[in-house]
Backbone as CSV, one residue per row, in Angstrom:
resi,resn,N_x,N_y,N_z,CA_x,CA_y,CA_z,C_x,C_y,C_z
1,LEU,55.622,73.734,11.166,56.083,72.676,12.055,56.684,73.208,13.354
2,LEU,56.952,74.503,13.417,57.545,75.066,14.629,56.598,74.965,15.829
3,TRP,55.298,74.787,15.581,54.305,74.681,16.664,53.988,73.224,17.020
4,THR,54.664,72.278,16.330,54.352,70.859,16.500,55.184,70.246,17.618
5,ALA,54.536,69.405,18.437,55.213,68.746,19.552,56.245,67.746,19.040
6,PRO,57.330,67.482,19.803,58.401,66.572,19.359,57.892,65.186,18.986
7,GLU,57.004,64.582,19.780,56.539,63.222,19.487,55.728,63.165,18.194
8,LEU,55.085,64.298,17.852,54.322,64.333,16.603,55.239,64.518,15.400
9,LEU,56.357,65.230,15.618,57.335,65.373,14.535,57.952,64.021,14.191
10,ARG,58.107,63.172,15.200,58.734,61.875,14.971,57.764,60.845,14.385
11,ASP,56.455,61.101,14.497,55.467,60.126,14.015,54.456,60.840,13.115
12,PRO,54.645,60.783,11.794,53.738,61.470,10.857,52.288,61.027,11.003
13,ASP,52.044,59.733,11.242,50.663,59.255,11.388,49.983,59.890,12.605
14,MET,50.708,59.952,13.708,50.157,60.571,14.912,49.933,62.064,14.696
15,ARG,50.837,62.697,13.912,50.718,64.124,13.651,49.425,64.438,12.896
16,ARG,49.028,63.549,11.985,47.793,63.782,11.229,46.557,63.686,12.131
17,LYS,46.610,62.805,13.122,45.474,62.649,14.035,45.476,63.719,15.128
18,GLY,46.665,64.051,15.606,46.769,65.028,16.684,46.490,64.414,18.044
19,THR,46.981,65.074,19.090,46.761,64.629,20.469,46.508,65.837,21.360
20,PHE,45.916,65.579,22.532,45.670,66.665,23.479,46.982,67.266,23.972
21,LYS,47.958,66.399,24.247,49.251,66.894,24.715,49.931,67.726,23.638
22,GLY,49.777,67.282,22.392,50.353,68.047,21.291,49.704,69.411,21.154
23,ASP,48.394,69.494,21.416,47.696,70.784,21.366,48.195,71.720,22.454
24,ILE,48.452,71.169,23.639,48.967,71.989,24.733,50.340,72.547,24.372
25,TYR,51.168,71.718,23.759,52.499,72.171,23.339,52.361,73.324,22.340
26,SER,51.494,73.163,21.352,51.298,74.205,20.338,50.777,75.488,20.976
27,PHE,49.879,75.342,21.960,49.339,76.514,22.639,50.429,77.243,23.422
28,ALA,51.356,76.471,23.995,52.467,77.081,24.732,53.360,77.892,23.802
29,ILE,53.595,77.378,22.594,54.400,78.132,21.618,53.708,79.440,21.263
30,ILE,52.370,79.394,21.130,51.613,80.615,20.821,51.729,81.615,21.961
31,LEU,51.657,81.130,23.213,51.820,82.023,24.356,53.195,82.668,24.355
32,GLN,54.211,81.898,23.950,55.565,82.454,23.847,55.601,83.592,22.838
33,GLU,54.891,83.435,21.731,54.826,84.502,20.722,54.154,85.751,21.292
34,VAL,53.100,85.524,22.101,52.379,86.660,22.676,53.261,87.416,23.653
35,VAL,53.989,86.654,24.492,54.812,87.290,25.516,55.947,88.100,24.903
36,VAL,56.664,87.499,23.968,57.831,88.178,23.388,57.458,89.027,22.177
37,ARG,56.172,88.885,21.734,55.704,89.646,20.570,56.598,89.412,19.351
38,GLY,56.843,88.153,19.099,57.679,87.774,17.960,57.341,86.372,17.506
39,PRO,57.995,85.871,16.451,57.732,84.523,15.941,58.282,83.465,16.887
40,PRO,57.935,82.182,16.681,58.453,81.110,17.538,59.981,81.046,17.521
41,TYR,60.566,80.835,18.680,62.030,80.677,18.796,62.768,81.911,18.264
42,CYS,62.153,83.086,18.407,62.792,84.288,17.854,64.058,84.665,18.615
43,THR,64.216,84.130,19.804,65.429,84.430,20.574,66.601,83.543,20.171
44,SER,66.340,82.569,19.299,67.398,81.651,18.849,67.953,82.114,17.500
45,ASP,69.244,81.848,17.282,69.890,82.204,16.016,69.779,81.090,14.987
46,LEU,69.202,79.976,15.325,69.096,78.842,14.410,67.993,79.074,13.389
47,SER,68.130,78.407,12.253,67.099,78.471,11.223,65.929,77.576,11.617
48,ALA,64.811,77.704,10.908,63.631,76.894,11.203,63.922,75.414,11.047
49,GLU,64.675,75.057,9.978,65.001,73.647,9.758,65.844,73.094,10.899
50,GLU,66.812,73.879,11.349,67.678,73.422,12.437,66.891,73.278,13.746
51,ILE,65.975,74.214,13.985,65.163,74.145,15.210,64.296,72.894,15.203
52,ILE,63.664,72.624,14.053,62.798,71.445,13.949,63.599,70.166,14.150
53,LYS,64.815,70.135,13.591,65.673,68.961,13.726,66.043,68.720,15.182
54,LYS,66.390,69.797,15.918,66.771,69.658,17.321,65.575,69.279,18.194
55,VAL,64.391,69.882,17.873,63.189,69.554,18.646,62.796,68.101,18.430
56,LYS,62.980,67.626,17.172,62.569,66.272,16.817,63.460,65.222,17.454
57,LYS,64.764,65.509,17.530,65.701,64.508,18.038,66.631,65.124,19.076
58,PRO,66.166,65.227,20.350,67.083,65.655,21.409,67.951,64.469,21.809
59,PRO,68.904,64.596,22.708,69.349,65.869,23.309,70.267,66.645,22.372
60,PRO,70.554,67.875,22.760,70.008,68.603,23.911,68.560,69.040,23.652
61,LEU,67.843,69.329,24.744,66.450,69.750,24.655,66.377,71.150,24.074
62,CYS,65.544,71.306,23.082,65.418,72.608,22.415,64.010,73.162,22.654
63,ARG,63.961,74.258,23.410,62.681,74.913,23.697,62.876,76.431,23.640
64,PRO,61.785,77.185,23.394,61.917,78.653,23.376,62.331,79.174,24.748
65,ASN,63.152,80.179,24.754,63.598,80.819,25.987,62.943,82.188,26.121
66,ILE,62.462,82.491,27.334,61.854,83.800,27.601,62.524,84.370,28.835
67,ALA,63.123,85.537,28.691,63.769,86.183,29.824,62.701,86.676,30.801
68,PRO,62.944,86.526,32.102,61.945,86.962,33.088,61.559,88.426,32.947
69,GLU,62.554,89.273,32.589,62.247,90.699,32.476,61.340,91.018,31.294
70,MET,61.200,90.063,30.359,60.347,90.291,29.196,58.892,89.891,29.469
71,ALA,58.660,89.151,30.538,57.293,88.711,30.839,56.449,89.898,31.277
72,PRO,55.231,89.990,30.799,54.344,91.090,31.207,54.103,91.077,32.708
73,LEU,53.835,92.246,33.268,53.603,92.373,34.703,52.439,91.501,35.162
74,VAL,51.438,91.355,34.331,50.272,90.572,34.721,50.637,89.109,34.944
75,CYS,51.599,88.597,34.151,52.022,87.204,34.326,52.740,87.024,35.655
76,ILE,53.587,88.006,35.996,54.317,87.939,37.259,53.343,87.990,38.433
77,GLN,52.349,88.889,38.346,51.364,89.007,39.414,50.535,87.729,39.539
78,PHE,50.167,87.148,38.419,49.379,85.920,38.448,50.166,84.801,39.124
79,LYS,51.468,84.738,38.819,52.310,83.711,39.425,52.415,83.919,40.928
80,THR,52.490,85.203,41.363,52.582,85.505,42.792,51.289,85.144,43.517
81,ILE,50.160,85.471,42.885,48.860,85.199,43.502,48.651,83.708,43.695
82,ASN,49.040,82.932,42.707,48.796,81.492,42.730,49.973,80.695,43.286
83,LYS,50.906,81.372,43.945,52.063,80.690,44.488,51.627,79.669,45.533
84,GLY,52.059,78.452,45.378,51.727,77.391,46.313,50.358,76.784,46.110
85,LYS,49.590,77.259,45.114,48.251,76.733,44.860,48.257,75.848,43.628
86,LYS,47.467,74.807,43.682,47.291,73.943,42.528,45.967,74.300,41.868
87,THR,46.057,75.029,40.778,44.847,75.488,40.100,44.834,74.974,38.679
88,ASN,43.627,74.688,38.222,43.432,74.330,36.824,42.050,74.786,36.405
89,ILE,41.725,74.573,35.150,40.460,75.074,34.626,39.264,74.400,35.291
90,ILE,39.409,73.119,35.670,38.315,72.411,36.334,38.024,73.030,37.697
91,ASP,39.116,73.339,38.457,38.931,73.972,39.761,38.244,75.324,39.616
92,SER,38.670,76.082,38.601,38.067,77.397,38.376,36.585,77.270,38.043
93,MET,36.247,76.304,37.191,34.844,76.092,36.828,34.020,75.667,38.038
94,LEU,34.593,74.805,38.878,33.877,74.365,40.071,33.632,75.522,41.028
95,ARG,34.645,76.394,41.176,34.472,77.562,42.043,33.388,78.480,41.504
96,MET,33.377,78.672,40.181,32.352,79.515,39.570,30.965,78.917,39.768
97,LEU,30.855,77.589,39.610,29.565,76.928,39.795,29.097,77.022,41.245
98,GLU,30.039,76.866,42.187,29.685,76.977,43.598,29.201,78.384,43.931
99,GLN,29.907,79.389,43.391,29.507,80.769,43.639,28.142,81.058,43.024
100,TYR,27.941,80.570,41.796,26.654,80.775,41.126,25.534,80.083,41.895
101,SER,25.806,78.860,42.359,24.802,78.118,43.119,24.467,78.826,44.421
102,SER,25.502,79.364,45.088,25.279,80.080,46.340,24.449,81.332,46.113
103,ASN,24.789,82.080,45.051,24.029,83.291,44.737,22.586,82.957,44.387
104,LEU,22.411,81.849,43.653,21.062,81.436,43.261,20.241,81.034,44.481
105,GLU,20.871,80.329,45.419,20.165,79.932,46.639,19.763,81.156,47.455
106,ASP,20.663,82.145,47.541,20.333,83.375,48.269,19.166,84.093,47.609
107,LEU,19.184,84.140,46.268,18.110,84.816,45.538,16.778,84.099,45.739
108,ILE,16.808,82.764,45.677,15.580,81.984,45.876,15.052,82.183,47.297
109,ARG,15.970,82.178,48.276,15.562,82.368,49.666,14.932,83.754,49.861
110,GLU,15.540,84.765,49.229,15.015,86.123,49.349,13.628,86.236,48.720
111,ARG,13.477,85.653,47.517,12.177,85.711,46.830,11.120,84.922,47.600
112,THR,11.525,83.803,48.195,10.579,82.996,48.971,10.098,83.755,50.198
113,GLU,11.012,84.459,50.863,10.630,85.251,52.027,9.680,86.374,51.631
114,GLU,9.964,87.035,50.501,9.077,88.099,50.028,7.693,87.545,49.702
115,LEU,7.677,86.367,49.064,6.398,85.741,48.722,5.613,85.376,49.973
116,GLU,6.303,84.879,50.992,5.638,84.501,52.237,5.059,85.726,52.941
117,ILE,5.796,86.841,52.908,5.303,88.078,53.522,4.037,88.556,52.819
118,GLU,4.066,88.545,51.477,2.891,88.971,50.711,1.718,88.026,50.941
119,LYS,2.008,86.734,51.077,0.948,85.759,51.341,0.291,86.034,52.687
120,GLN,1.110,86.337,53.697,0.567,86.631,55.019,-0.279,87.900,54.996
121,LYS,0.173,88.911,54.226,-0.608,90.143,54.103,-1.964,89.860,53.464
122,THR,-1.938,89.037,52.407,-3.182,88.704,51.709,-4.132,87.940,52.615
123,GLU,-3.602,86.961,53.353,-4.442,86.172,54.250,-5.012,87.033,55.377
124,LYS,-4.207,87.970,55.878,-4.686,88.854,56.935,-5.802,89.746,56.422
125,LEU,-5.611,90.300,55.220,-6.639,91.155,54.628,-7.910,90.363,54.353
126,LEU,-7.740,89.133,53.872,-8.892,88.291,53.566,-9.676,87.957,54.832
127,SER,-8.956,87.682,55.922,-9.626,87.351,57.184,-10.356,88.550,57.768
128,GLN,-9.880,89.763,57.446,-10.556,90.967,57.914,-11.800,91.272,57.090
129,MET,-11.779,90.871,55.824,-12.878,91.185,54.915,-14.016,90.175,54.989
130,LEU,-13.688,88.903,55.261,-14.678,87.832,55.182,-14.675,86.997,56.456
131,PRO,-15.764,86.266,56.706,-15.785,85.343,57.850,-14.676,84.314,57.728
132,PRO,-14.162,83.822,58.857,-13.044,82.865,58.810,-13.323,81.645,57.956
133,SER,-14.542,81.078,58.056,-14.860,79.877,57.276,-14.857,80.161,55.785
134,VAL,-15.360,81.332,55.406,-15.386,81.708,53.988,-13.974,81.991,53.491
135,ALA,-13.184,82.715,54.291,-11.809,83.027,53.899,-10.989,81.757,53.726
136,GLU,-11.173,80.787,54.634,-10.426,79.530,54.544,-10.819,78.756,53.297
137,ALA,-12.108,78.761,52.962,-12.562,78.066,51.752,-11.982,78.699,50.497
138,LEU,-11.915,80.022,50.469,-11.352,80.709,49.307,-9.856,80.448,49.185
139,LYS,-9.138,80.372,50.312,-7.693,80.123,50.278,-7.372,78.744,49.735
140,THR,-8.230,77.774,50.052,-7.984,76.400,49.604,-8.602,76.110,48.250
141,GLY,-9.193,77.132,47.637,-9.784,76.933,46.315,-11.143,76.269,46.340
142,GLY,-11.756,76.196,47.515,-13.063,75.569,47.626,-14.184,76.521,47.258
143,THR,-15.382,76.007,47.220,-16.561,76.814,46.909,-17.277,77.180,48.205
144,VAL,-17.876,78.359,48.211,-18.619,78.829,49.377,-20.094,78.512,49.155
145,GLU,-20.568,77.523,49.866,-21.964,77.118,49.716,-22.881,78.068,50.488
146,PRO,-24.080,78.329,49.951,-25.046,79.167,50.677,-25.378,78.548,52.036
147,GLU,-25.473,79.398,53.045,-25.771,78.916,54.391,-26.899,79.754,54.974
148,TYR,-27.854,79.109,55.563,-29.037,79.783,56.076,-29.010,79.827,57.602
149,PHE,-29.506,80.950,58.134,-29.537,81.164,59.579,-30.963,81.515,59.987
150,ASP,-31.469,80.817,60.985,-32.851,81.038,61.413,-33.045,82.419,62.027
151,GLN,-32.103,82.829,62.875,-32.243,84.112,63.555,-30.896,84.831,63.581
152,VAL,-30.890,86.051,63.060,-29.688,86.883,63.056,-30.111,88.309,63.381
153,THR,-29.299,89.002,64.181,-29.575,90.403,64.496,-28.521,91.286,63.844
154,ILE,-29.018,92.345,63.188,-28.142,93.256,62.452,-28.104,94.609,63.156
155,TYR,-26.911,95.189,63.230,-26.707,96.547,63.744,-26.286,97.429,62.581
156,PHE,-26.876,98.628,62.511,-26.502,99.566,61.453,-26.515,100.964,62.059
157,SER,-25.441,101.715,61.839,-25.378,103.083,62.367,-24.700,104.001,61.369
158,ASP,-25.012,105.294,61.494,-24.310,106.302,60.698,-24.173,107.573,61.530
159,ILE,-23.433,108.539,61.005,-23.160,109.785,61.716,-24.236,110.806,61.365
160,VAL,-24.808,111.419,62.374,-25.808,112.463,62.150,-25.113,113.708,61.598
161,GLY,-25.626,114.223,60.468,-25.058,115.432,59.869,-23.696,115.207,59.226
162,PHE,-23.445,114.000,58.778,-22.126,113.705,58.198,-21.864,114.529,56.938
163,THR,-22.901,114.783,56.149,-22.732,115.582,54.928,-22.274,116.993,55.267
164,THR,-22.876,117.582,56.311,-22.485,118.940,56.726,-21.066,118.951,57.282
165,ILE,-20.746,117.952,58.097,-19.385,117.868,58.652,-18.358,117.742,57.531
166,SER,-18.663,116.934,56.531,-17.732,116.741,55.410,-17.544,118.029,54.633
167,ALA,-18.622,118.803,54.474,-18.532,120.059,53.719,-17.664,121.082,54.435
168,LEU,-17.600,121.013,55.754,-16.817,121.971,56.539,-15.415,121.454,56.871
169,SER,-15.047,120.318,56.309,-13.763,119.691,56.654,-12.924,119.456,55.410
170,GLU,-11.617,119.374,55.628,-10.710,118.971,54.564,-10.808,117.454,54.378
171,PRO,-10.475,116.962,53.176,-10.558,115.508,52.945,-9.794,114.688,53.971
172,ILE,-8.583,115.127,54.312,-7.784,114.361,55.266,-8.413,114.382,56.654
173,GLU,-9.146,115.471,56.974,-9.817,115.555,58.271,-10.987,114.570,58.341
174,VAL,-11.674,114.386,57.208,-12.755,113.403,57.151,-12.191,111.990,57.318
175,VAL,-11.058,111.743,56.653,-10.411,110.432,56.768,-10.007,110.164,58.213
176,ASP,-9.415,111.156,58.868,-9.007,110.993,60.267,-10.215,110.753,61.172
177,LEU,-11.314,111.459,60.899,-12.523,111.292,61.702,-13.042,109.859,61.620
178,LEU,-13.203,109.361,60.392,-13.723,108.007,60.217,-12.765,106.958,60.772
179,ASN,-11.473,107.192,60.591,-10.486,106.232,61.105,-10.522,106.177,62.631
180,ASP,-10.577,107.343,63.269,-10.630,107.382,64.738,-11.917,106.742,65.259
181,LEU,-13.041,107.050,64.607,-14.326,106.536,65.072,-14.419,105.021,64.900
182,TYR,-13.999,104.534,63.733,-14.102,103.095,63.482,-13.080,102.298,64.288
183,THR,-11.956,102.916,64.604,-10.999,102.261,65.505,-11.616,102.086,66.889
184,LEU,-12.366,103.112,67.314,-13.073,103.038,68.594,-14.143,101.946,68.557
185,PHE,-14.923,101.911,67.459,-15.968,100.897,67.321,-15.374,99.485,67.301
186,ASP,-14.275,99.320,66.572,-13.643,97.997,66.472,-13.199,97.493,67.840
187,ALA,-12.713,98.420,68.674,-12.291,98.024,70.023,-13.492,97.589,70.862
188,VAL,-14.637,98.248,70.655,-15.840,97.912,71.427,-16.390,96.554,71.020
189,ILE,-16.511,96.307,69.713,-17.142,95.061,69.260,-16.276,93.844,69.570
190,GLY,-14.986,94.075,69.861,-14.123,92.961,70.228,-14.521,92.306,71.534
191,ASN,-15.352,92.997,72.330,-15.802,92.465,73.615,-17.143,91.745,73.514
192,HIS,-17.654,91.567,72.291,-18.971,90.965,72.111,-18.916,89.895,71.024
193,ASP,-19.890,88.995,71.071,-19.977,87.911,70.080,-20.687,88.433,68.832
194,VAL,-19.971,89.243,68.064,-20.534,89.857,66.860,-19.523,89.746,65.725
195,TYR,-20.012,90.015,64.524,-19.147,89.984,63.336,-19.315,91.289,62.561
196,LYS,-18.206,91.975,62.305,-18.253,93.221,61.544,-18.434,92.894,60.067
197,VAL,-19.553,93.364,59.494,-19.850,93.070,58.095,-19.155,94.056,57.179
198,GLU,-19.327,95.366,57.447,-18.752,96.335,56.523,-18.884,97.747,57.072
199,THR,-18.018,98.633,56.571,-18.176,100.074,56.769,-18.387,100.684,55.396
200,ILE,-19.459,101.437,55.255,-19.785,102.056,53.967,-19.891,103.552,54.206
201,GLY,-18.840,104.300,53.867,-18.843,105.724,54.161,-18.852,105.926,55.661
202,ASP,-19.905,106.605,56.152,-20.020,106.809,57.596,-20.896,105.746,58.248
203,ALA,-21.330,104.758,57.466,-22.188,103.694,57.992,-21.339,102.535,58.498
204,TYR,-21.809,101.931,59.587,-21.093,100.834,60.241,-22.083,99.699,60.440
205,MET,-21.768,98.513,59.894,-22.700,97.386,59.909,-22.085,96.201,60.636
206,VAL,-22.836,95.648,61.593,-22.385,94.522,62.404,-23.521,93.506,62.500
207,ALA,-23.170,92.227,62.602,-24.170,91.166,62.742,-23.778,90.234,63.880
208,SER,-24.769,89.608,64.472,-24.534,88.589,65.496,-25.414,87.389,65.180
209,GLY,-24.867,86.198,65.408,-25.570,84.977,65.053,-25.040,84.365,63.775
210,LEU,-24.116,85.045,63.160,-23.424,84.520,61.981,-22.016,85.110,61.950
211,PRO,-21.070,84.484,61.316,-21.131,83.145,60.714,-21.154,82.028,61.764
212,LYS,-20.982,82.417,63.040,-21.024,81.435,64.130,-22.345,81.590,64.868
213,ARG,-23.132,80.553,64.876,-24.422,80.591,65.558,-24.223,80.672,67.076
214,ASN,-25.081,81.461,67.724,-24.991,81.609,69.184,-26.363,81.484,69.850
215,GLY,-27.217,80.654,69.265,-28.535,80.404,69.863,-29.409,81.641,69.855
216,ASN,-29.936,82.000,71.042,-30.801,83.175,71.173,-30.055,84.387,71.729
217,LYS,-28.735,84.334,71.727,-27.948,85.414,72.325,-27.685,86.566,71.362
218,HIS,-28.003,86.381,70.075,-27.611,87.382,69.074,-28.235,88.747,69.349
219,ALA,-29.496,88.783,69.742,-30.150,90.068,70.001,-29.521,90.772,71.202
220,ALA,-29.255,90.008,72.258,-28.638,90.593,73.453,-27.226,91.086,73.154
221,GLU,-26.480,90.324,72.361,-25.114,90.730,72.019,-25.117,92.054,71.260
222,ILE,-25.998,92.177,70.273,-26.064,93.410,69.487,-26.555,94.571,70.344
223,ALA,-27.544,94.322,71.199,-28.075,95.385,72.054,-27.013,95.897,73.024
224,ASN,-26.313,94.988,73.678,-25.257,95.401,74.612,-24.122,96.117,73.884
225,MET,-23.774,95.607,72.707,-22.733,96.269,71.917,-23.164,97.681,71.542
226,SER,-24.436,97.857,71.174,-24.948,99.175,70.789,-24.851,100.161,71.945
227,LEU,-25.193,99.706,73.142,-25.092,100.576,74.317,-23.643,100.966,74.590
228,ASP,-22.731,100.018,74.428,-21.309,100.324,74.641,-20.806,101.321,73.601
229,ILE,-21.217,101.141,72.347,-20.815,102.086,71.294,-21.383,103.467,71.585
230,LEU,-22.651,103.520,71.986,-23.281,104.804,72.292,-22.570,105.496,73.443
231,SER,-22.158,104.725,74.436,-21.442,105.296,75.581,-20.075,105.823,75.170
232,SER,-19.366,105.073,74.303,-18.031,105.508,73.874,-18.097,106.747,72.996
233,VAL,-19.168,106.889,72.213,-19.313,108.066,71.354,-19.533,109.317,72.201
234,GLY,-20.105,109.156,73.394,-20.353,110.306,74.259,-19.089,111.033,74.657
235,THR,-17.960,110.343,74.687,-16.684,110.979,75.054,-15.757,111.158,73.851
236,PHE,-16.272,110.856,72.664,-15.437,110.949,71.459,-15.309,112.408,71.021
237,LYS,-14.102,112.813,70.633,-13.837,114.170,70.164,-13.264,114.120,68.752
238,MET,-13.840,114.935,67.875,-13.264,115.071,66.533,-12.021,115.941,66.621
239,ARG,-10.953,115.552,65.967,-9.682,116.286,66.069,-9.831,117.739,65.632
240,HIS,-10.497,117.944,64.498,-10.559,119.296,63.934,-11.787,120.071,64.420
241,MET,-12.708,119.398,65.128,-13.883,120.059,65.693,-14.113,119.548,67.115
242,PRO,-13.186,119.792,68.015,-13.293,119.206,69.363,-14.471,119.727,70.175
243,ASP,-14.986,120.905,69.827,-16.078,121.491,70.610,-17.450,121.060,70.116
244,ILE,-17.502,120.370,68.978,-18.783,119.932,68.423,-19.002,118.468,68.788
245,PRO,-20.088,118.159,69.488,-20.338,116.754,69.866,-20.729,115.920,68.646
246,LEU,-20.259,114.695,68.635,-20.592,113.784,67.536,-21.786,112.929,67.945
247,ARG,-22.767,112.826,67.048,-23.946,112.017,67.314,-24.092,110.958,66.227
248,ILE,-24.605,109.809,66.619,-24.833,108.741,65.649,-26.262,108.231,65.767
249,ARG,-26.759,107.647,64.681,-28.061,106.988,64.668,-27.835,105.483,64.599
250,ILE,-28.586,104.756,65.388,-28.410,103.306,65.463,-29.731,102.612,65.151
251,GLY,-29.655,101.588,64.306,-30.829,100.781,64.001,-30.510,99.310,64.178
252,LEU,-31.448,98.555,64.755,-31.268,97.121,64.978,-32.415,96.362,64.320
253,HIS,-32.115,95.157,63.862,-33.171,94.336,63.258,-32.825,92.864,63.423
254,THR,-33.827,92.084,63.799,-33.686,90.636,63.902,-34.586,89.988,62.863
255,GLY,-34.022,89.074,62.074,-34.798,88.456,61.010,-34.567,86.959,60.934
256,ARG,-35.446,86.299,60.151,-35.379,84.860,59.976,-34.816,84.530,58.590
257,HIS,-34.175,83.355,58.500,-33.708,82.816,57.225,-32.822,83.816,56.470
258,LEU,-31.901,84.429,57.158,-30.957,85.334,56.498,-29.845,84.516,55.871
259,ASN,-29.599,84.731,54.582,-28.594,83.965,53.845,-27.266,84.692,53.925
260,ILE,-26.231,83.990,54.377,-24.917,84.633,54.462,-24.423,85.076,53.097
261,ARG,-24.847,84.400,52.042,-24.417,84.789,50.702,-24.945,86.174,50.342
262,GLU,-26.135,86.522,50.866,-26.683,87.838,50.595,-25.825,88.918,51.239
263,LEU,-25.299,88.617,52.440,-24.397,89.568,53.086,-23.116,89.728,52.283
264,LEU,-22.597,88.610,51.740,-21.389,88.679,50.929,-21.638,89.468,49.654
265,GLN,-22.814,89.273,49.035,-23.147,90.028,47.835,-23.250,91.510,48.155
266,LEU,-23.850,91.814,49.323,-23.936,93.207,49.747,-22.552,93.799,49.927
267,TYR,-21.647,92.994,50.496,-20.272,93.464,50.708,-19.590,93.787,49.385
268,PHE,-19.657,92.849,48.428,-18.938,93.035,47.179,-19.560,94.131,46.319
269,GLN,-20.835,94.431,46.513,-21.457,95.511,45.764,-20.903,96.855,46.200
270,HIS,-20.397,96.927,47.421,-19.879,98.190,47.927,-18.363,98.171,47.989
């Protein structure tokens, strides 16, 4: 009964049911035991029966006494920190929820930005690999229908003696050679109405008249582009073999009823 609130001591029926306020009182008595490391009311000289009698029927008010010097340092610090603040468990829970929500929003924002960056990389790579109309259809989950072109001109070139050059070069030197050469080619074809189909080893394939039709201009576009590429190769220098001139072979072909799907199949096969 030493842990029982005064109003519950006075009303046996209420004591059997219990109350929230009575629980708080009992919890306070337990905290007193923790602080002083002793039984309830251990600082009093009264017996348990006398304490219960005084608690049940005040005045005078009978409560456990705790000397300030006996309180743990952590209690004193907690009181100092919260001086002038009205805090309770609900406020603490709300602060925790707000902090958790803020952290979650930051995490979602960070993941969304990362996802958007990866999406842009994928779309950029897709647009470089495939015609814009095909890339857009694939992004939206659509199907790529076969499309026929009456007249298309194809450009195909490779490096003369590439096998010998590769045998006399380090792997990284071959990579640098192809990267430098194809960067040069890419800059040239940007000035013409052509579409880069693929690079296969030292081979470079370009088409005009697809995926965007240009009437009868496809042959002229490829021919002019070929002359520009040939001219640019004349001044091209290999980094590791600057004194050896680079030569390329160029082939052109104009055909009827070329299916864009066949070009895509050719691409994916390589």
